[in-house]
C-alpha angles and dihedrals in degrees: 000000000000124000100150133021140167134249100164099167132090114246094258090051090047091055090054091050091049089051090054087057091050096258119128120203125162098202146333109248116223143181110223091204088080097053136272120297115246127181114251138183088199106053110182131191119277093034122113114252139173116276132176124216145150132227127226113275092009121105093193119106112231130204127206140164107245135181112259099226118070117246109197113233092243093062119102097191136035104268112253131184094029132080117278114245106231103151130056120199113233091222091057103048097108094059142055119003095346099063099089095042094046098045103030109050103289098119117119142164126237116210115215141165086228140293138259128244129178121225106216129203089242091055093049089056093044092052096040094236122181122286089243092059091044090053092052093049091045091062095063105012092240134042118209118227129187116216114203145147115287119247116277093024118085127333092229141028116240117214123195113238146171123227137186139188113230129190109220130187113265115263090206097064093241094121092239120129120241116220114217124186114208136173146191129208116240116234131197141171112306119257113244093256092058099034092098089070103045138339091242135048137173116278103258121205127197119226115243095028128115089242091058093046096046094046089058095043109096090192094056105115103183093090091163089065096055114110114264097170134044120259099251094206093048092050092048091047099043109023129070135180121216130181111257110223091213135015104238113225126203126232118286120237111288096016118129116243108226099183139019096274125081086217116067103181106119110166129076090208132050098275115116125224097230142303094274095051124094108233129179135161093174116137117213112260098236136009122215116265095194128079091211101059150347123227106239109179098193120077119258108273133195114261117254111271098197109127107248122224113253132241140181092216127079123216119235116211091212130100086225114039122207110278126218121222116279135055123297138172105267092204092057090057096059096090123053108234118255119242120257119212121242114272112241 
């Protein structure tokens, strides 16, 4: 399943990365009424994130910031007091709230650096993992992993999704509808190479393939031929899972964002960045165990609108970032570089 993922690039950087993978997008449309986009290596449900889609009769690929938590088209208000629906099971797409989006042009693709999964003690015993792994998990109850593309494959991971456009009542009392785009990530049975982590994973699509093209094509009518499971060989060849040294938390409501990541923890050890930095190594207390919803006890809150400082670097949530070819000083790689603001 997928309860947290990473998009740690600014939109202009993301467009460049998509281009490297052979995907051309001019821009990601946004509505500033819902808060400013900020890169995050801890994307959580109900935030607005980049999504790619096509419209019927139009060959152009469009990009838009959409709310990660599906709002059915019959709703007139953002659902409150009940869990947000941010995953859609692949074996349930022809029923309930997914029917219209799945069959009538609501398929989309969500670009990501990768996603998080938590290895639980129960899972280690189910899968018969080594005693060393069991001992590590036993210390904290859960061990965070980051699942991402292998080096020399694609720059990004592409997750199948469903989106919808919902007309909500105006929150300003002007009797004008607000149009909100929202999406959910499609999940399926885990491929054998990732099964040790969880029995379900996002549906991953490979750029340049027919599956990728047809998923985005709203005029494609052979729904029965769309992929509902991951290509096991592709996942084993292109996707890897690494232990994340820390679970990177986003800013709490009211906190000032001081860089372009919603997570501010920088060090792999106990040393803090400075008294003005927000630092947290806290793991969330419980991860959702349902693909339909996650129990979020706090009310939905507007995203922080403070303008984040900019950086050319992107933070990896891993204890061991991807390495380029060539030699480098291993000691100098122990600390993820801090983000420098743009020079005016």
